[in-house]
N, CA, C and O atoms as a Tinker XYZ file with bonds, in Angstrom:
   516  protein
     1  N     -4.168000  -15.691000  -14.988000    73     2
     2  CA    -4.690000  -15.107000  -13.771000    64     1     3
     3  C     -6.210000  -15.027000  -13.888000    63     2     4     5
     4  O     -6.742000  -14.668000  -14.938000    81     3
     5  N     -6.907000  -15.367000  -12.795000    73     3     6
     6  CA    -8.368000  -15.332000  -12.799000    64     5     7
     7  C     -8.857000  -13.881000  -12.750000    63     6     8     9
     8  O     -8.078000  -12.960000  -12.504000    81     7
     9  N    -10.144000  -13.695000  -12.985000    73     7    10
    10  CA   -10.727000  -12.345000  -12.946000    64     9    11
    11  C    -10.580000  -11.739000  -11.551000    63    10    12    13
    12  O    -10.278000  -10.552000  -11.424000    81    11
    13  N    -10.789000  -12.540000  -10.505000    73    11    14
    14  CA   -10.652000  -12.048000   -9.135000    64    13    15
    15  C     -9.209000  -11.638000   -8.856000    63    14    16    17
    16  O     -8.970000  -10.608000   -8.225000    81    15
    17  N     -8.256000  -12.426000   -9.315000    73    15    18
    18  CA    -6.844000  -12.107000   -9.118000    64    17    19
    19  C     -6.469000  -10.821000   -9.847000    63    18    20    21
    20  O     -5.736000   -9.991000   -9.310000    81    19
    21  N     -6.967000  -10.656000  -11.060000    73    19    22
    22  CA    -6.721000   -9.424000  -11.823000    64    21    23
    23  C     -7.303000   -8.214000  -11.094000    63    22    24    25
    24  O     -6.668000   -7.162000  -11.014000    81    23
    25  N     -8.518000   -8.376000  -10.564000    73    23    26
    26  CA    -9.173000   -7.286000   -9.837000    64    25    27
    27  C     -8.358000   -6.888000   -8.600000    63    26    28    29
    28  O     -8.181000   -5.701000   -8.327000    81    27
    29  N     -7.873000   -7.866000   -7.867000    73    27    30
    30  CA    -7.097000   -7.595000   -6.659000    64    29    31
    31  C     -5.760000   -6.922000   -6.981000    63    30    32    33
    32  O     -5.308000   -6.050000   -6.239000    81    31
    33  N     -5.146000   -7.318000   -8.060000    73    31    34
    34  CA    -3.902000   -6.672000   -8.481000    64    33    35
    35  C     -4.176000   -5.220000   -8.891000    63    34    36    37
    36  O     -3.388000   -4.324000   -8.589000    81    35
    37  N     -5.285000   -5.001000   -9.575000    73    35    38
    38  CA    -5.679000   -3.650000   -9.971000    64    37    39
    39  C     -5.952000   -2.792000   -8.733000    63    38    40    41
    40  O     -5.521000   -1.641000   -8.667000    81    39
    41  N     -6.665000   -3.351000   -7.755000    73    39    42
    42  CA    -6.941000   -2.614000   -6.518000    64    41    43
    43  C     -5.646000   -2.295000   -5.771000    63    42    44    45
    44  O     -5.506000   -1.212000   -5.203000    81    43
    45  N     -4.710000   -3.227000   -5.772000    73    43    46
    46  CA    -3.420000   -2.996000   -5.115000    64    45    47
    47  C     -2.662000   -1.864000   -5.800000    63    46    48    49
    48  O     -2.030000   -1.045000   -5.132000    81    47
    49  N     -2.720000   -1.815000   -7.117000    73    47    50
    50  CA    -2.073000   -0.716000   -7.852000    64    49    51
    51  C     -2.749000    0.619000   -7.544000    63    50    52    53
    52  O     -2.078000    1.639000   -7.390000    81    51
    53  N     -4.081000    0.606000   -7.455000    73    51    54
    54  CA    -4.815000    1.824000   -7.109000    64    53    55
    55  C     -4.431000    2.299000   -5.711000    63    54    56    57
    56  O     -4.302000    3.499000   -5.471000    81    55
    57  N     -4.251000    1.359000   -4.796000    73    55    58
    58  CA    -3.854000    1.686000   -3.436000    64    57    59
    59  C     -2.490000    2.375000   -3.422000    63    58    60    61
    60  O     -2.311000    3.394000   -2.755000    81    59
    61  N     -1.529000    1.816000   -4.160000    73    59    62
    62  CA    -0.192000    2.413000   -4.206000    64    61    63
    63  C     -0.219000    3.788000   -4.863000    63    62    64    65
    64  O      0.520000    4.684000   -4.454000    81    63
    65  N     -1.055000    3.961000   -5.867000    73    63    66
    66  CA    -1.196000    5.265000   -6.509000    64    65    67
    67  C     -1.754000    6.279000   -5.513000    63    66    68    69
    68  O     -1.301000    7.423000   -5.469000    81    67
    69  N     -2.733000    5.864000   -4.717000    73    67    70
    70  CA    -3.297000    6.758000   -3.691000    64    69    71
    71  C     -2.224000    7.150000   -2.682000    63    70    72    73
    72  O     -2.138000    8.311000   -2.282000    81    71
    73  N     -1.409000    6.187000   -2.271000    73    71    74
    74  CA    -0.326000    6.463000   -1.316000    64    73    75
    75  C      0.686000    7.419000   -1.936000    63    74    76    77
    76  O      1.053000    8.424000   -1.326000    81    75
    77  N      1.134000    7.105000   -3.142000    73    75    78
    78  CA     2.160000    7.922000   -3.800000    64    77    79
    79  C      1.704000    9.359000   -4.049000    63    78    80    81
    80  O      2.501000   10.294000   -3.972000    81    79
    81  N      0.421000    9.525000   -4.345000    73    79    82
    82  CA    -0.092000   10.863000   -4.670000    64    81    83
    83  C     -0.680000   11.582000   -3.456000    63    82    84    85
    84  O     -1.100000   12.735000   -3.555000    81    83
    85  N     -0.709000   10.888000   -2.299000    73    83    86
    86  CA    -1.251000   11.513000   -1.096000    64    85    87
    87  C     -2.752000   11.684000   -1.133000    63    86    88    89
    88  O     -3.280000   12.613000   -0.521000    81    87
    89  N     -3.453000   10.808000   -1.838000    73    87    90
    90  CA    -4.909000   10.895000   -1.994000    64    89    91
    91  C     -5.599000   10.128000   -0.864000    63    90    92    93
    92  O     -5.899000    8.941000   -0.993000    81    91
    93  N     -5.843000   10.829000    0.241000    73    91    94
    94  CA    -6.443000   10.200000    1.422000    64    93    95
    95  C     -7.836000    9.647000    1.119000    63    94    96    97
    96  O     -8.176000    8.563000    1.594000    81    95
    97  N     -8.634000   10.353000    0.355000    73    95    98
    98  CA    -9.996000    9.910000    0.035000    64    97    99
    99  C     -9.968000    8.575000   -0.696000    63    98   100   101
   100  O    -10.743000    7.677000   -0.365000    81    99
   101  N     -9.089000    8.428000   -1.682000    73    99   102
   102  CA    -8.978000    7.161000   -2.418000    64   101   103
   103  C     -8.454000    6.057000   -1.503000    63   102   104   105
   104  O     -8.912000    4.917000   -1.583000    81   103
   105  N     -7.498000    6.387000   -0.637000    73   103   106
   106  CA    -6.923000    5.397000    0.288000    64   105   107
   107  C     -8.000000    4.854000    1.226000    63   106   108   109
   108  O     -8.112000    3.642000    1.408000    81   107
   109  N     -8.786000    5.743000    1.817000    73   107   110
   110  CA    -9.841000    5.343000    2.751000    64   109   111
   111  C    -10.903000    4.496000    2.051000    63   110   112   113
   112  O    -11.441000    3.561000    2.645000    81   111
   113  N    -11.203000    4.816000    0.805000    73   111   114
   114  CA   -12.212000    4.055000    0.052000    64   113   115
   115  C    -11.773000    2.605000   -0.165000    63   114   116   117
   116  O    -12.614000    1.712000   -0.270000    81   115
   117  N    -10.469000    2.369000   -0.232000    73   115   118
   118  CA    -9.944000    1.020000   -0.466000    64   117   119
   119  C     -9.697000    0.237000    0.818000    63   118   120   121
   120  O     -9.623000   -0.991000    0.789000    81   119
   121  N     -9.571000    0.932000    1.939000    73   119   122
   122  CA    -9.189000    0.282000    3.205000    64   121   123
   123  C    -10.360000    0.096000    4.150000    63   122   124   125
   124  O    -11.290000    0.902000    4.180000    81   123
   125  N    -10.301000   -0.979000    4.919000    73   123   126
   126  CA   -11.221000   -1.184000    6.028000    64   125   127
   127  C    -10.786000   -0.258000    7.157000    63   126   128   129
   128  O     -9.589000   -0.051000    7.360000    81   127
   129  N    -11.733000    0.296000    7.885000    73   127   130
   130  CA   -11.372000    1.244000    8.953000    64   129   131
   131  C    -10.574000    0.594000   10.075000    63   130   132   133
   132  O     -9.904000    1.293000   10.836000    81   131
   133  N    -10.634000   -0.722000   10.192000    73   131   134
   134  CA    -9.879000   -1.427000   11.246000    64   133   135
   135  C     -8.584000   -2.046000   10.704000    63   134   136   137
   136  O     -8.053000   -2.983000   11.299000    81   135
   137  N     -8.080000   -1.531000    9.590000    73   135   138
   138  CA    -6.862000   -2.065000    8.972000    64   137   139
   139  C     -5.745000   -2.210000   10.015000    63   138   140   141
   140  O     -5.603000   -1.382000   10.914000    81   139
   141  N     -4.960000   -3.279000    9.870000    73   139   142
   142  CA    -3.802000   -3.495000   10.733000    64   141   143
   143  C     -2.557000   -3.582000    9.853000    63   142   144   145
   144  O     -2.635000   -3.860000    8.656000    81   143
   145  N     -1.397000   -3.334000   10.488000    73   143   146
   146  CA    -0.174000   -3.445000    9.703000    64   145   147
   147  C      1.058000   -3.581000   10.590000    63   146   148   149
   148  O      1.070000   -3.198000   11.759000    81   147
   149  N      2.083000   -4.141000    9.978000    73   147   150
   150  CA     3.450000   -4.086000   10.474000    64   149   151
   151  C      4.233000   -3.376000    9.376000    63   150   152   153
   152  O      4.267000   -3.843000    8.237000    81   151
   153  N      4.860000   -2.256000    9.708000    73   151   154
   154  CA     5.666000   -1.527000    8.729000    64   153   155
   155  C      6.798000   -0.818000    9.462000    63   154   156   157
   156  O      6.708000   -0.592000   10.668000    81   155
   157  N      7.858000   -0.467000    8.749000    73   155   158
   158  CA     9.008000    0.149000    9.406000    64   157   159
   159  C      8.663000    1.387000   10.239000    63   158   160   161
   160  O      9.261000    1.607000   11.293000    81   159
   161  N      7.711000    2.191000    9.780000    73   159   162
   162  CA     7.341000    3.400000   10.511000    64   161   163
   163  C      6.751000    3.099000   11.883000    63   162   164   165
   164  O      6.763000    3.960000   12.762000    81   163
   165  N      6.237000    1.893000   12.073000    73   163   166
   166  CA     5.631000    1.502000   13.352000    64   165   167
   167  C      6.648000    0.895000   14.323000    63   166   168   169
   168  O      6.298000    0.519000   15.441000    81   167
   169  N      7.896000    0.804000   13.894000    73   167   170
   170  CA     8.999000    0.355000   14.749000    64   169   171
   171  C      8.719000   -0.991000   15.435000    63   170   172   173
   172  O      8.964000   -1.158000   16.630000    81   171
   173  N      8.202000   -1.942000   14.653000    73   171   174
   174  CA     7.978000   -3.289000   15.160000    64   173   175
   175  C      6.648000   -3.515000   15.857000    63   174   176   177
   176  O      6.370000   -4.623000   16.315000    81   175
   177  N      5.827000   -2.482000   15.943000    73   175   178
   178  CA     4.532000   -2.598000   16.604000    64   177   179
   179  C      3.426000   -2.849000   15.590000    63   178   180   181
   180  O      3.482000   -2.371000   14.457000    81   179
   181  N      2.413000   -3.612000   16.017000    73   179   182
   182  CA     1.218000   -3.786000   15.191000    64   181   183
   183  C      0.383000   -2.518000   15.324000    63   182   184   185
   184  O      0.040000   -2.109000   16.434000    81   183
   185  N      0.059000   -1.900000   14.200000    73   183   186
   186  CA    -0.761000   -0.690000   14.186000    64   185   187
   187  C     -2.171000   -1.066000   13.767000    63   186   188   189
   188  O     -2.358000   -1.847000   12.835000    81   187
   189  N     -3.173000   -0.506000   14.461000    73   187   190
   190  CA    -4.571000   -0.751000   14.124000    64   189   191
   191  C     -5.259000    0.559000   13.769000    63   190   192   193
   192  O     -5.075000    1.572000   14.444000    81   191
   193  N     -6.048000    0.531000   12.712000    73   191   194
   194  CA    -6.853000    1.680000   12.336000    64   193   195
   195  C     -6.156000    2.640000   11.388000    63   194   196   197
   196  O     -4.961000    2.524000   11.119000    81   195
   197  N     -6.927000    3.580000   10.893000    73   195   198
   198  CA    -6.450000    4.533000    9.886000    64   197   199
   199  C     -5.714000    5.761000   10.443000    63   198   200   201
   200  O     -4.911000    6.339000    9.711000    81   199
   201  N     -5.937000    6.194000   11.694000    73   199   202
   202  CA    -5.294000    7.432000   12.153000    64   201   203
   203  C     -3.770000    7.445000   12.027000    63   202   204   205
   204  O     -3.204000    8.486000   11.694000    81   203
   205  N     -3.094000    6.335000   12.278000    73   203   206
   206  CA    -1.633000    6.285000   12.141000    64   205   207
   207  C     -1.220000    6.662000   10.727000    63   206   208   209
   208  O     -0.254000    7.399000   10.533000    81   207
   209  N     -1.946000    6.160000    9.746000    73   207   210
   210  CA    -1.622000    6.400000    8.342000    64   209   211
   211  C     -1.980000    7.831000    7.926000    63   210   212   213
   212  O     -1.302000    8.424000    7.087000    81   211
   213  N     -3.035000    8.374000    8.510000    73   211   214
   214  CA    -3.487000    9.738000    8.181000    64   213   215
   215  C     -2.364000   10.746000    8.409000    63   214   216   217
   216  O     -2.211000   11.695000    7.640000    81   215
   217  N     -1.584000   10.538000    9.462000    73   215   218
   218  CA    -0.470000   11.437000    9.775000    64   217   219
   219  C      0.420000   11.649000    8.553000    63   218   220   221
   220  O      0.794000   12.783000    8.254000    81   219
   221  N      0.763000   10.577000    7.846000    73   219   222
   222  CA     1.673000   10.671000    6.701000    64   221   223
   223  C      1.011000   11.350000    5.502000    63   222   224   225
   224  O      1.673000   12.035000    4.723000    81   223
   225  N     -0.288000   11.155000    5.364000    73   223   226
   226  CA    -1.000000   11.829000    4.271000    64   225   227
   227  C     -1.109000   13.331000    4.530000    63   226   228   229
   228  O     -1.149000   14.121000    3.587000    81   227
   229  N     -1.158000   13.725000    5.792000    73   227   230
   230  CA    -1.335000   15.133000    6.155000    64   229   231
   231  C     -0.042000   15.939000    6.162000    63   230   232   233
   232  O     -0.085000   17.160000    6.314000    81   231
   233  N      1.104000   15.286000    6.001000    73   231   234
   234  CA     2.364000   16.024000    5.982000    64   233   235
   235  C      2.359000   17.009000    4.818000    63   234   236   237
   236  O      1.926000   16.665000    3.718000    81   235
   237  N      2.833000   18.220000    5.047000    73   235   238
   238  CA     2.838000   19.192000    3.939000    64   237   239
   239  C      3.842000   18.803000    2.866000    63   238   240   241
   240  O      4.881000   18.210000    3.156000    81   239
   241  N      3.526000   19.139000    1.644000    73   239   242
   242  CA     4.455000   18.911000    0.540000    64   241   243
   243  C      5.676000   19.807000    0.699000    63   242   244   245
   244  O      5.565000   20.949000    1.145000    81   243
   245  N      6.820000   19.289000    0.338000    73   243   246
   246  CA     8.051000   20.067000    0.434000    64   245   247
   247  C      9.091000   19.422000   -0.463000    63   246   248   249
   248  O      8.869000   18.323000   -0.970000    81   247
   249  N     10.222000   20.083000   -0.669000    73   247   250
   250  CA    11.281000   19.457000   -1.462000    64   249   251
   251  C     11.743000   18.129000   -0.874000    63   250   252   253
   252  O     12.247000   17.273000   -1.601000    81   251
   253  N     11.575000   17.946000    0.454000    73   251   254
   254  CA    11.991000   16.686000    1.060000    64   253   255
   255  C     10.909000   15.604000    0.925000    63   254   256   257
   256  O     11.143000   14.450000    1.283000    81   255
   257  N      9.744000   15.968000    0.416000    73   255   258
   258  CA     8.671000   15.013000    0.182000    64   257   259
   259  C      8.173000   15.148000   -1.263000    63   258   260   261
   260  O      7.021000   15.518000   -1.490000    81   259
   261  N      9.037000   14.850000   -2.233000    73   259   262
   262  CA     8.635000   15.001000   -3.635000    64   261   263
   263  C      7.750000   13.842000   -4.093000    63   262   264   265
   264  O      7.570000   12.850000   -3.387000    81   263
   265  N      7.213000   14.003000   -5.286000    73   263   266
   266  CA     6.387000   12.954000   -5.872000    64   265   267
   267  C      7.200000   11.672000   -6.028000    63   266   268   269
   268  O      8.425000   11.699000   -6.147000    81   267
   269  N      6.480000   10.548000   -6.023000    73   267   270
   270  CA     7.138000    9.262000   -6.228000    64   269   271
   271  C      6.234000    8.370000   -7.059000    63   270   272   273
   272  O      5.056000    8.664000   -7.257000    81   271
   273  N      6.802000    7.283000   -7.536000    73   271   274
   274  CA     6.070000    6.334000   -8.357000    64   273   275
   275  C      6.407000    4.920000   -7.899000    63   274   276   277
   276  O      7.575000    4.563000   -7.748000    81   275
   277  N      5.353000    4.113000   -7.680000    73   275   278
   278  CA     5.540000    2.723000   -7.262000    64   277   279
   279  C      5.190000    1.779000   -8.396000    63   278   280   281
   280  O      4.241000    2.005000   -9.148000    81   279
   281  N      5.970000    0.720000   -8.505000    73   279   282
   282  CA     5.721000   -0.339000   -9.480000    64   281   283
   283  C      5.649000   -1.659000   -8.726000    63   282   284   285
   284  O      6.481000   -1.933000   -7.861000    81   283
   285  N      4.656000   -2.473000   -9.055000    73   283   286
   286  CA     4.531000   -3.806000   -8.471000    64   285   287
   287  C      5.329000   -4.779000   -9.326000    63   286   288   289
   288  O      5.079000   -4.930000  -10.522000    81   287
   289  N      6.293000   -5.433000   -8.691000    73   287   290
   290  CA     7.150000   -6.390000   -9.391000    64   289   291
   291  C      6.932000   -7.788000   -8.809000    63   290   292   293
   292  O      6.770000   -7.954000   -7.601000    81   291
   293  N      6.933000   -8.773000   -9.681000    73   291   294
   294  CA     6.797000  -10.185000   -9.285000    64   293   295
   295  C      5.584000  -10.442000   -8.390000    63   294   296   297
   296  O      5.726000  -11.023000   -7.314000    81   295
   297  N      4.387000  -10.015000   -8.823000    73   295   298
   298  CA     3.216000  -10.200000   -7.965000    64   297   299
   299  C      2.762000  -11.659000   -7.878000    63   298   300   301
   300  O      2.924000  -12.441000   -8.814000    81   299
   301  N      2.199000  -11.990000   -6.740000    73   299   302
   302  CA     1.568000  -13.293000   -6.526000    64   301   303
   303  C      0.259000  -13.030000   -5.811000    63   302   304   305
   304  O      0.234000  -12.381000   -4.765000    81   303
   305  N     -0.840000  -13.537000   -6.377000    73   303   306
   306  CA    -2.162000  -13.321000   -5.807000    64   305   307
   307  C     -2.762000  -14.675000   -5.451000    63   306   308   309
   308  O     -2.776000  -15.593000   -6.271000    81   307
   309  N     -3.255000  -14.789000   -4.228000    73   307   310
   310  CA    -3.903000  -16.017000   -3.780000    64   309   311
   311  C     -5.250000  -15.660000   -3.175000    63   310   312   313
   312  O     -5.319000  -14.915000   -2.198000    81   311
   313  N     -6.321000  -16.189000   -3.754000    73   311   314
   314  CA    -7.671000  -15.980000   -3.242000    64   313   315
   315  C     -8.074000  -17.230000   -2.469000    63   314   316   317
   316  O     -7.981000  -18.351000   -2.969000    81   315
   317  N     -8.525000  -17.008000   -1.234000    73   315   318
   318  CA    -8.962000  -18.109000   -0.373000    64   317   319
   319  C    -10.344000  -17.721000    0.160000    63   318   320   321
   320  O    -10.452000  -17.009000    1.158000    81   319
   321  N    -11.382000  -18.187000   -0.502000    73   319   322
   322  CA   -12.735000  -17.829000   -0.087000    64   321   323
   323  C    -12.976000  -16.336000   -0.232000    63   322   324   325
   324  O    -12.843000  -15.769000   -1.316000    81   323
   325  N    -13.337000  -15.704000    0.895000    73   323   326
   326  CA   -13.623000  -14.271000    0.897000    64   325   327
   327  C    -12.417000  -13.445000    1.349000    63   326   328   329
   328  O    -12.557000  -12.287000    1.742000    81   327
   329  N    -11.246000  -14.048000    1.287000    73   327   330
   330  CA   -10.002000  -13.341000    1.618000    64   329   331
   331  C     -9.006000  -13.552000    0.490000    63   330   332   333
   332  O     -9.112000  -14.501000   -0.287000    81   331
   333  N     -8.040000  -12.649000    0.415000    73   331   334
   334  CA    -7.006000  -12.755000   -0.617000    64   333   335
   335  C     -5.710000  -12.166000   -0.092000    63   334   336   337
   336  O     -5.708000  -11.239000    0.718000    81   335
   337  N     -4.605000  -12.729000   -0.573000    73   335   338
   338  CA    -3.281000  -12.243000   -0.231000    64   337   339
   339  C     -2.582000  -11.836000   -1.519000    63   338   340   341
   340  O     -2.487000  -12.620000   -2.464000    81   339
   341  N     -2.098000  -10.605000   -1.544000    73   339   342
   342  CA    -1.353000  -10.098000   -2.693000    64   341   343
   343  C      0.060000   -9.788000   -2.201000    63   342   344   345
   344  O      0.250000   -8.915000   -1.354000    81   343
   345  N      1.042000  -10.502000   -2.732000    73   343   346
   346  CA     2.436000  -10.318000   -2.337000    64   345   347
   347  C      3.244000   -9.873000   -3.546000    63   346   348   349
   348  O      2.984000  -10.300000   -4.671000    81   347
   349  N      4.231000   -9.007000   -3.303000    73   347   350
   350  CA     5.037000   -8.484000   -4.412000    64   349   351
   351  C      6.217000   -7.708000   -3.844000    63   350   352   353
   352  O      6.317000   -7.477000   -2.639000    81   351
   353  N      7.095000   -7.319000   -4.739000    73   351   354
   354  CA     8.139000   -6.358000   -4.402000    64   353   355
   355  C      7.667000   -5.014000   -4.951000    63   354   356   357
   356  O      7.328000   -4.892000   -6.128000    81   355
   357  N      7.652000   -4.019000   -4.084000    73   355   358
   358  CA     7.266000   -2.666000   -4.485000    64   357   359
   359  C      8.541000   -1.888000   -4.787000    63   358   360   361
   360  O      9.377000   -1.676000   -3.909000    81   359
   361  N      8.677000   -1.472000   -6.025000    73   359   362
   362  CA     9.827000   -0.683000   -6.458000    64   361   363
   363  C      9.372000    0.774000   -6.521000    63   362   364   365
   364  O      8.428000    1.111000   -7.235000    81   363
   365  N     10.052000    1.625000   -5.772000    73   363   366
   366  CA     9.657000    3.030000   -5.677000    64   365   367
   367  C     10.746000    3.921000   -6.262000    63   366   368   369
   368  O     11.904000    3.869000   -5.846000    81   367
   369  N     10.352000    4.733000   -7.227000    73   367   370
   370  CA    11.242000    5.732000   -7.819000    64   369   371
   371  C     10.868000    7.079000   -7.206000    63   370   372   373
   372  O      9.698000    7.462000   -7.183000    81   371
   373  N     11.883000    7.792000   -6.709000    73   371   374
   374  CA    11.630000    9.085000   -6.078000    64   373   375
   375  C     12.903000    9.911000   -6.117000    63   374   376   377
   376  O     13.932000    9.468000   -6.626000    81   375
   377  N     12.819000   11.111000   -5.575000    73   375   378
   378  CA    13.987000   11.980000   -5.499000    64   377   379
   379  C     14.498000   11.985000   -4.066000    63   378   380   381
   380  O     13.715000   11.989000   -3.116000    81   379
   381  N     15.818000   11.986000   -3.922000    73   379   382
   382  CA    16.391000   12.075000   -2.575000    64   381   383
   383  C     16.387000   13.534000   -2.120000    63   382   384   385
   384  O     15.887000   14.400000   -2.838000    81   383
   385  N     16.924000   13.810000   -0.965000    73   383   386
   386  CA    16.929000   15.161000   -0.413000    64   385   387
   387  C     17.654000   16.178000   -1.263000    63   386   388   389
   388  O     17.411000   17.377000   -1.133000    81   387
   389  N     18.552000   15.717000   -2.142000    73   387   390
   390  CA    19.288000   16.616000   -3.036000    64   389   391
   391  C     18.626000   16.760000   -4.402000    63   390   392   393
   392  O     19.132000   17.467000   -5.274000    81   391
   393  N     17.485000   16.081000   -4.584000    73   391   394
   394  CA    16.791000   16.155000   -5.861000    64   393   395
   395  C     17.278000   15.159000   -6.894000    63   394   396   397
   396  O     16.891000   15.232000   -8.060000    81   395
   397  N     18.124000   14.227000   -6.476000    73   395   398
   398  CA    18.624000   13.197000   -7.400000    64   397   399
   399  C     17.701000   11.992000   -7.371000    63   398   400   401
   400  O     17.231000   11.601000   -6.302000    81   399
   401  N     17.432000   11.394000   -8.526000    73   399   402
   402  CA    16.550000   10.224000   -8.550000    64   401   403
   403  C     17.207000    9.017000   -7.869000    63   402   404   405
   404  O     18.395000    8.747000   -8.046000    81   403
   405  N     16.393000    8.305000   -7.087000    73   403   406
   406  CA    16.829000    7.060000   -6.456000    64   405   407
   407  C     15.718000    6.031000   -6.588000    63   406   408   409
   408  O     14.562000    6.377000   -6.831000    81   407
   409  N     16.069000    4.787000   -6.428000    73   407   410
   410  CA    15.100000    3.697000   -6.447000    64   409   411
   411  C     15.294000    2.874000   -5.185000    63   410   412   413
   412  O     16.416000    2.506000   -4.837000    81   411
   413  N     14.195000    2.589000   -4.504000    73   411   414
   414  CA    14.212000    1.731000   -3.320000    64   413   415
   415  C     13.161000    0.649000   -3.516000    63   414   416   417
   416  O     12.285000    0.769000   -4.372000    81   415
   417  N     13.256000   -0.404000   -2.719000    73   415   418
   418  CA    12.299000   -1.502000   -2.857000    64   417   419
   419  C     11.934000   -2.054000   -1.490000    63   418   420   421
   420  O     12.710000   -1.971000   -0.538000    81   419
   421  N     10.733000   -2.620000   -1.416000    73   419   422
   422  CA    10.256000   -3.268000   -0.199000    64   421   423
   423  C      9.418000   -4.473000   -0.593000    63   422   424   425
   424  O      8.756000   -4.477000   -1.631000    81   423
   425  N      9.458000   -5.494000    0.254000    73   423   426
   426  CA     8.594000   -6.658000    0.074000    64   425   427
   427  C      7.292000   -6.357000    0.798000    63   426   428   429
   428  O      7.297000   -6.031000    1.985000    81   427
   429  N      6.173000   -6.464000    0.082000    73   427   430
   430  CA     4.877000   -6.160000    0.682000    64   429   431
   431  C      3.916000   -7.329000    0.524000    63   430   432   433
   432  O      3.886000   -8.010000   -0.501000    81   431
   433  N      3.144000   -7.534000    1.561000    73   431   434
   434  CA     2.045000   -8.495000    1.538000    64   433   435
   435  C      0.801000   -7.737000    1.967000    63   434   436   437
   436  O      0.762000   -7.140000    3.043000    81   435
   437  N     -0.197000   -7.768000    1.130000    73   435   438
   438  CA    -1.453000   -7.073000    1.408000    64   437   439
   439  C     -2.583000   -8.092000    1.479000    63   438   440   441
   440  O     -2.719000   -8.947000    0.603000    81   439
   441  N     -3.387000   -7.993000    2.522000    73   439   442
   442  CA    -4.515000   -8.896000    2.720000    64   441   443
   443  C     -5.799000   -8.122000    2.443000    63   442   444   445
   444  O     -6.009000   -7.025000    2.961000    81   443
   445  N     -6.638000   -8.713000    1.626000    73   443   446
   446  CA    -7.923000   -8.123000    1.245000    64   445   447
   447  C     -9.047000   -9.032000    1.711000    63   446   448   449
   448  O     -8.894000  -10.253000    1.730000    81   447
   449  N    -10.175000   -8.445000    2.085000    73   447   450
   450  CA   -11.356000   -9.200000    2.499000    64   449   451
   451  C    -12.541000   -8.783000    1.638000    63   450   452   453
   452  O    -12.782000   -7.594000    1.428000    81   451
   453  N    -13.280000   -9.776000    1.143000    73   451   454
   454  CA   -14.454000   -9.499000    0.310000    64   453   455
   455  C    -15.630000   -9.182000    1.229000    63   454   456   457
   456  O    -16.093000  -10.042000    1.979000    81   455
   457  N    -16.103000   -7.954000    1.163000    73   455   458
   458  CA   -17.241000   -7.503000    1.970000    64   457   459
   459  C    -18.408000   -7.261000    1.027000    63   458   460   461
   460  O    -18.260000   -7.361000   -0.191000    81   459
   461  N    -19.558000   -6.944000    1.585000    73   459   462
   462  CA   -20.728000   -6.669000    0.749000    64   461   463
   463  C    -20.470000   -5.521000   -0.218000    63   462   464   465
   464  O    -21.010000   -5.500000   -1.324000    81   463
   465  N    -19.642000   -4.565000    0.201000    73   463   466
   466  CA   -19.335000   -3.401000   -0.637000    64   465   467
   467  C    -18.182000   -3.641000   -1.606000    63   466   468   469
   468  O    -17.832000   -2.751000   -2.381000    81   467
   469  N    -17.589000   -4.833000   -1.571000    73   467   470
   470  CA   -16.457000   -5.154000   -2.448000    64   469   471
   471  C    -15.223000   -5.477000   -1.625000    63   470   472   473
   472  O    -15.303000   -5.608000   -0.404000    81   471
   473  N    -14.082000   -5.605000   -2.292000    73   471   474
   474  CA   -12.828000   -5.928000   -1.618000    64   473   475
   475  C    -12.348000   -4.746000   -0.790000    63   474   476   477
   476  O    -12.339000   -3.611000   -1.266000    81   475
   477  N    -11.946000   -5.015000    0.458000    73   475   478
   478  CA   -11.380000   -4.001000    1.336000    64   477   479
   479  C    -10.007000   -4.467000    1.819000    63   478   480   481
   480  O     -9.815000   -5.634000    2.161000    81   479
   481  N     -9.081000   -3.553000    1.839000    73   479   482
   482  CA    -7.720000   -3.825000    2.312000    64   481   483
   483  C     -7.765000   -3.864000    3.845000    63   482   484   485
   484  O     -8.121000   -2.870000    4.478000    81   483
   485  N     -7.402000   -5.018000    4.449000    73   483   486
   486  CA    -7.551000   -5.183000    5.892000    64   485   487
   487  C     -6.233000   -5.341000    6.655000    63   486   488   489
   488  O     -6.212000   -5.157000    7.872000    81   487
   489  N     -5.133000   -5.679000    5.970000    73   487   490
   490  CA    -3.855000   -5.840000    6.657000    64   489   491
   491  C     -2.712000   -5.771000    5.644000    63   490   492   493
   492  O     -2.863000   -6.163000    4.487000    81   491
   493  N     -1.563000   -5.264000    6.104000    73   491   494
   494  CA    -0.366000   -5.353000    5.271000    64   493   495
   495  C      0.879000   -5.456000    6.136000    63   494   496   497
   496  O      0.896000   -5.079000    7.307000    81   495
   497  N      1.904000   -5.977000    5.511000    73   495   498
   498  CA     3.217000   -6.121000    6.138000    64   497   499
   499  C      4.234000   -5.665000    5.097000    63   498   500   501
   500  O      4.248000   -6.159000    3.969000    81   499
   501  N      5.093000   -4.707000    5.491000    73   499   502
   502  CA     6.095000   -4.179000    4.564000    64   501   503
   503  C      7.467000   -4.276000    5.203000    63   502   504   505
   504  O      7.667000   -3.853000    6.342000    81   503
   505  N      8.415000   -4.840000    4.455000    73   503   506
   506  CA     9.796000   -4.972000    4.902000    64   505   507
   507  C     10.716000   -4.463000    3.794000    63   506   508   509
   508  O     10.608000   -4.911000    2.652000    81   507
   509  N     11.610000   -3.542000    4.109000    73   507   510
   510  CA    12.552000   -3.070000    3.080000    64   509   511
   511  C     13.421000   -4.210000    2.550000    63   510   512   513
   512  O     13.767000   -5.131000    3.290000    81   511
   513  N     13.769000   -4.143000    1.274000    73   511   514
   514  CA    14.662000   -5.135000    0.672000    64   513   515
   515  C     16.095000   -4.841000    1.070000    63   514   516
   516  O     17.008000   -5.562000    0.667000    81   515
């Protein structure tokens, strides 16, 4: 893997850690403000911007929202000029509503753009496995 590919994989892991831990400041630092996405929570609609995502970060902690851990499995990184695509299966370990551990997975594709300030996350698509 090239240095750029390693960097993008590291940034993708940092992004998932920010999501899992509810760290809005870290998430915003990695994302472009005009980020777009297709994800199950959007019910088939293209979402633009950070406010949609902020809602989930602002949810209060509760037994129904316990800590979780994401692992990137089978990653593939492709750099094309000043853009990059990082695809993988995201394996998430968490507790269900009864406090029992469960594992779920989703196929994710994350698009990054190289800006003057560094790589910024500009689009993603997530589909449950």
